[in-house]
N, C-alpha and C positions, 0 to 999 in steps of 0.2 A: 573489541569483543573477541573472546577466545573461542575457537571452534574445536571440537574434538578431532584428533588426527584421523582422517579417513584411511581405511586399509584397502589398498588396491593390489591386485595381482601384479607380479613383476612383468614388465614388458620389455622385450628385447630391443626395441627401437628407441633410442634416446630422443629427447625433445630439445637438446641443447642448440641444434641448428635452427629451430623454429622461433620466431618472434611472436609469442602468444598474444601479446598486447595488441598486435596489429591484425590478428586473424578475426574474421567475422564470427558472430556468436555461434552460428550453426557448425562451423569448423571446430571451434573450441569444445562445443558440446559433443561432437563426434569423437574427439580425442578422449574426452572424459568417459564416454561410453566404452572406449577401448581399455579403460582402466588406467588412464594416465593421470596420476595425482597432480602434476603441475597444471593440467588443464582444469581440473576441478577447483584448484586454488585460484585460478584466473577467473572462473565464474563467480566465486565468492568475492573477489576483489572488485569485479564489475558491478555486482548487484547487491552487495551487503548493505550499502547505504540506502538505495531505493527501497529495498525490501523492509529494512528497519523503519523507514519513514512511513511506508504504507501501514505496517503493523502498529506503529506508534499512533497514527491517526485513529486507529480503531480502539486501542486500549488506553491511551493517554497516561501511560506509566512507563518511564524509561527502562527501569530494571526488568519489568515484565516484558516489554517490547524486545529487549535484548535476548531474553530467554526464548521467546516465541520465534524470533529471527533465527536463533541457533536451531530450534526445532525444525524450522522451515528448511534450512540447508541440510539437516540430517535426512529429512524426507526427500529432498532433491537428490542427495547421494544415493539413497536406497532405491529411488525410482528413475534414475537417469536413463536407464535403458528404455523407458516408456516414452521418452521425449521423441517427438516426430518433427524432423527438420522443416516440413512444409509449414509449420506454425512458428510464430515468433517466440523466441526463447523467453523474452521478457513477459509475455502473456502467460506462458506456462509457469514461470516462477511466481508471478503475482497471483495466479490461481491457487497455487499451493499455499502461499503466504496468507491469502485471504481466507482460505478454508481453515488454516490453523487459528487465525484470529477469531473467526466466527465460532469455531468449535469452543474456544475458550470463553467467549462471551456467553454462549449458551450454557456452558457448565457453571460459570460463576455469576451469570446474570449481571455482568458489569454494567453500570449505568453512568459512567463518566467517559466522555470523549470530547476532544477539542477540534474545532474547525480549522485551527492553525496547522494541523497535520504534523509537520516536522518540528522538533524543538529548535531547528535552525531557522524557521520561518518567522517573520515579524508579524505582529497583529495586523498591521496595515495590509501586508501582502495577503494574509489569510482572508481578511474580510473582502478584499478586492477579488480574489480568486473564487470566493463563494458566490459571486454575482448577485448578492442581495443589493437592493437599492439603498446603499448607505452613503451619506455625504462624505466627502473627503475630510480626513482628520486635520484639525488645526493644531498648532503648537501650544495652545494655551493649556494650563493645568485642568481647567474645567472640561474642555473637550477630551483630554486624555482620560479623565475619570469617566466621562460618558461612554467613551470607547470601550473601556474595561467592562463597564456594566453591560453594554450591548454584546460584547464578546461572551460574557457569562451567560446571557440569555440565549445566544445562539448555541453555545455548548449544551445547555440543558435541553434545548429543543431537539438537537441532533441526537443527544443521548436517549431521548424518549422513543426514537425510531427503532423498529425491529432491526436486527442485525443485517438482514438482506437489503433493506431500504438504505440503511446507513452506509453499507459498502458501495452501493450504486451511487449515492450522493457524493461520497468522498472521491470515487474514481472519476465522476463526471465533473464536479465543480472544484476539486482541489488538484487532481491529477490531470484534469482537462482531457480525459480519454473520450474517444468517440463511442457511440452506442455499440458499434460492432466490436470494438476492443473490450468494452465492458462485458459484453456477452461472452467473448472468448475467455476473458479472465475469470469470470464467475461461473463459466460453463452453464449458461442460461440461454434460452431462446431469445432472439432479439426483441420479440414482442413483449416478453416478460420483463426484460430490462426497461423498456419504455414505460410499461405499466408501473413498475416499482418506482421509477423516478417521478412519474406523474403523481402517484399517491404520496410519495415522500415530500414532494414540493407542496402538495395540498396540506399535509399535516404540519409542515413547517410554517406555512402562511398562517394557519390557524393558531399555532403556538406563539407566533410572533406578532399577532394582530394588534396587541396592545402597544407595540412599538412603532406602528406606522406613522403616528403623528410626529 
């Protein structure tokens, strides 16, 4: 995925003596805030894949997810001075990525999304991480077909959720984030996150009621 070359002011202190790969996120972010291009590149290297996976889970389109991931990191570059080190860098990045994805969903009213999240995840892993009560897959062709049909039903059910509910469900059941982390990522009160997840689960149970047998 190609990112536009960021323009940073010249800095008199070189980074050659620093091993950026072994620095904590907060230190790398601090260097990026100083205008150090290698530090910003390091942030992209660390979080390009996780951000892409999060966006992909929301929009279920690889090319679109790549574009929105690029847009996310452009926003990160433009707003790096606003990052506060007392917060987790990953939560701050995911908040920007989530907002970019939700803004797109609201504009385009996109109605397709997959529970499998990342294109690198298998159907079995995705279904297990979703925590729905689904029997273990067997190796027979019949069970494989049933699994695909079930996965499609889950996709449609999640696609029917409003973007805010969808984001909470993805972060909770695919990313396995705590309620507190979801609240920080989505910039929502903790009580609101719990309410959204409760309502989303209720809507999903109703949408998948015909599959319970």
